C-alpha positions in Angstrom: 56.4 125.8 107.0 57.0 122.4 107.9 53.8 120.8 108.9 55.7 118.4 111.2 58.7 117.9 113.2 60.3 114.6 114.7 62.4 114.4 117.9 64.3 111.0 118.3 65.5 109.9 121.8 63.1 112.2 123.5 62.8 111.2 126.8 65.5 109.3 129.0 63.3 107.1 131.3 61.1 106.0 128.3 62.2 102.3 129.2 60.2 102.8 132.6 57.0 103.5 130.9 57.3 100.7 128.2 57.9 98.1 130.9 54.9 99.1 132.9 52.7 98.4 130.0 54.4 95.1 129.2 54.2 93.9 132.8 50.4 94.6 132.6 50.0 92.4 129.6 52.8 89.9 130.3 50.2 87.3 131.7 47.3 86.9 129.2 45.4 85.1 132.1 45.9 87.6 134.6 42.6 89.9 135.9 44.1 92.8 137.6 42.4 96.0 137.3 45.2 97.2 134.5 43.8 94.8 132.2 40.2 96.5 132.1 40.8 100.0 132.0 40.9 100.1 128.1 38.1 101.5 125.5 37.7 100.5 122.4 37.0 103.8 120.6 34.7 103.0 117.6 33.3 105.6 115.6 32.3 104.0 112.2 34.4 105.0 109.4 36.5 107.4 111.4 38.2 106.0 114.5 39.0 102.5 115.6 41.6 102.2 118.5 42.1 101.2 121.9 42.7 104.1 124.6 42.8 104.8 128.3 43.7 108.1 130.1 47.7 107.9 130.3 47.4 109.9 133.9 45.4 106.6 135.4 47.4 103.9 133.8 51.0 104.4 134.6 52.2 104.6 138.1 52.1 108.3 139.6 55.8 108.9 139.6 56.6 107.7 136.0 53.6 109.5 134.7 54.5 112.8 136.6 58.0 112.9 135.8 57.1 112.3 131.9 54.3 114.8 132.1 56.7 117.4 133.8 59.5 116.9 131.2 56.9 117.2 128.3 55.3 120.2 129.8 58.6 122.0 130.3 59.8 121.2 126.9 56.6 122.7 125.5 57.5 126.2 127.3 60.8 126.2 126.1 60.4 125.1 122.4 56.5 126.2 121.8 55.8 128.8 124.3 52.8 126.7 125.4 52.4 126.4 129.2 50.6 123.2 129.3 49.4 120.0 127.8 46.0 118.5 127.6 45.3 115.3 129.4 47.0 112.8 127.1 45.6 109.3 126.0 47.6 106.4 125.7 46.4 104.3 122.8 47.4 100.8 121.4 46.6 100.0 117.8 46.3 96.3 116.7 44.8 94.4 113.4 42.1 97.0 112.1 43.0 100.1 114.1 43.4 103.5 112.3 42.3 107.0 112.5 40.8 108.3 109.1 41.4 112.2 108.2 40.4 114.9 110.4 41.8 118.1 112.0 41.8 119.1 115.7 40.6 122.6 116.1 40.6 124.2 118.7 42.4 121.8 121.0 45.6 123.4 121.2 48.1 125.3 118.6 50.4 122.1 118.4 49.4 118.5 118.8 51.9 115.7 119.9 52.4 112.0 119.2 54.9 110.2 121.7 55.8 106.8 120.8 56.4 103.6 123.2 56.2 101.4 120.1 59.1 98.9 119.4 61.3 99.6 116.8 61.2 96.1 115.5 57.5 95.9 113.7 55.5 93.0 113.3 53.0 94.8 111.6 52.4 96.8 108.5 50.6 100.5 108.5 49.8 102.3 111.9 51.9 105.5 110.4 50.8 109.0 111.6 49.5 110.6 108.2 49.5 114.2 107.5 48.4 115.8 104.2 51.4 117.8 102.8 51.3 121.7 102.3 51.2 121.1 98.4 48.3 119.1 98.7 46.2 121.7 100.3 47.3 124.1 97.9 47.3 121.8 95.0 46.3 124.0 92.0 48.9 126.8 93.1 51.7 123.9 92.7 50.3 122.1 89.8 52.5 120.7 86.9 50.6 118.8 84.2 53.8 116.8 83.1 54.2 115.0 86.2 52.4 112.0 87.6 51.7 111.8 91.6 51.0 109.0 93.8 49.8 108.5 97.4 53.2 109.5 98.8 53.1 112.7 97.0 50.1 113.7 98.7 50.8 112.7 102.4 53.4 112.4 104.7 53.8 109.1 106.5 55.7 109.0 110.0 56.4 105.5 111.2 56.2 105.0 115.1 59.6 104.5 116.4 60.6 104.0 120.3 61.1 107.3 122.2 60.0 109.6 119.3 57.9 112.7 119.8 56.2 114.1 116.8 55.0 117.7 117.0 52.3 118.7 114.4 50.1 121.6 113.4 46.6 119.9 114.3 45.0 122.2 111.5 46.3 120.0 108.9 44.3 117.4 107.9 45.6 114.1 109.5 45.2 110.3 111.0 46.8 107.1 111.5 46.8 104.4 108.4 45.2 101.3 109.1 47.4 98.6 111.2 47.6 95.1 109.9 49.4 92.0 111.0 49.1 91.7 114.8 46.4 91.2 117.4 49.1 91.2 120.2 49.2 94.3 122.4 52.7 93.7 123.2 53.6 94.0 119.2 51.1 96.8 118.7 51.7 100.6 118.0 51.6 102.0 121.3 51.5 105.7 121.7 50.7 108.8 124.1 49.1 111.8 122.5 47.5 115.2 123.0 48.0 118.9 122.5 50.0 121.7 123.7 48.0 124.2 125.2 47.6 127.6 127.0 50.1 129.7 125.0 51.5 132.6 127.5 54.6 134.3 128.2 57.5 132.1 129.8 60.2 134.0 131.7 63.3 132.5 133.3 66.1 134.7 134.8 66.0 137.9 136.7 63.1 139.6 135.3 59.6 139.0 136.8 56.5 138.2 134.6 55.0 141.7 135.8 58.0 143.4 134.7 58.2 141.6 131.3 54.3 142.4 130.6 54.7 146.3 131.4 57.7 146.4 129.2 56.0 144.6 126.2 52.8 146.7 126.1 54.2 149.2 123.9 55.6 146.5 121.3 51.9 145.1 121.4 50.4 148.4 120.4 53.0 148.4 117.4 51.7 144.7 116.6 48.2 146.2 116.1 49.6 148.7 113.4 51.4 145.8 112.1 48.5 143.6 111.5 46.6 146.6 109.7 49.5 145.9 107.1 48.7 142.2 106.4 45.7 140.3 105.5 44.1 138.0 107.9 46.4 135.5 109.4 45.6 132.4 111.6 48.1 130.3 113.6 50.7 130.5 116.6 53.7 132.3 116.6 56.7 132.1 119.3 59.6 133.9 119.8 62.3 134.3 122.3 64.4 137.3 123.7 67.7 136.9 125.4 67.8 139.7 127.5 71.2 141.0 129.6 71.1 142.2 133.1 71.0 145.8 131.9 67.6 145.2 130.2 69.1 145.0 126.4 67.7 142.4 124.1 71.0 140.7 122.9 69.1 138.0 120.6 65.9 137.3 119.0 65.2 133.8 117.9 61.8 132.5 116.2 61.1 129.5 118.2 58.0 128.2 116.4 55.8 129.4 113.9 52.5 127.7 112.1 50.9 131.4 111.2 49.3 131.3 107.4 47.8 133.8 105.4 44.4 132.7 104.9 44.5 134.4 101.4 47.6 132.5 100.7 49.6 135.6 100.3 53.0 134.5 101.3 54.6 137.9 101.0 52.2 139.0 104.2 53.5 135.9 106.2 57.3 137.0 105.2 56.5 140.4 106.3 54.9 139.8 109.6 58.0 137.5 110.7 60.3 140.2 109.7 58.6 143.1 111.4 58.0 140.9 114.5 61.7 140.6 114.8 62.1 144.6 114.2 59.5 145.2 117.0 60.6 142.7 119.7 64.3 143.3 119.2 64.3 147.0 120.3 62.4 146.4 123.5 63.9 147.8 126.6 63.2 146.0 129.9 64.4 147.1 133.2 67.9 146.2 134.9 67.8 142.8 136.6 70.5 141.1 139.0 70.9 138.4 136.2 69.9 138.0 132.5 66.7 136.6 131.3 65.1 134.4 128.5 61.7 135.2 127.4 59.4 133.5 125.4 56.5 135.2 123.7 53.7 133.2 122.2 51.5 135.3 119.7 48.3 133.8 118.6 46.6 135.0 115.1 42.7 134.2 114.8 
């Protein structure tokens, strides 16, 4: 399982969001309300950053358009129905987040960057511990040296880039050095994808889908008796024709891990889930349907 994924050129109207931020800082002597909404979040040795609720900072239309786009993306790609109210944060000289994990805010975290690609600072990367670091001894080779970047993934903030990652992994933001100017800072929106639940598009209703899936969920209970304890979220998608037949099964996202570090159990679970859901028979409808099914393992 990869601990993060980046998506470049994520949102078409990113320049509008960035321009609103720049307009509010263009005159350093201005005293309008948008200059006074920022909170310096100072938690000794843990969090140093400057933040504000994104929904109140941007104009209503500009924010709502972005919010709706991100929510829809999460439904289609992660099986999560909504997002938490995101923070808008900027990082200047001395700002950072030390390692932490976010449980149980949501099954996936996101960082959306409005940071200029031409950097006038050092640091400010999203930092995530690598899976091999968290399973260090199972991958240990005593003939090989390791340094900082062998243990962590460092993800620079790039304009209009979305980063989605598993918030159970210890993560943070490296200390930023080199600028105190908000216009040259690391500027990001961040939060969590939340409320995983089935997402149905097409001829079938949600009630019809839920009824058809009840036998599959009973089979899932039997499957869980065959594997050890699991933790994480898995979303799959069924493409169903108008006759109710499953034509395609797709694994959309998967963060499920065996708590006993049994990779064979993880593979068995993924394989059997495909077998179970691919055999589902739905009612006929006037048009085909796409059904995204999130499953939470705790």
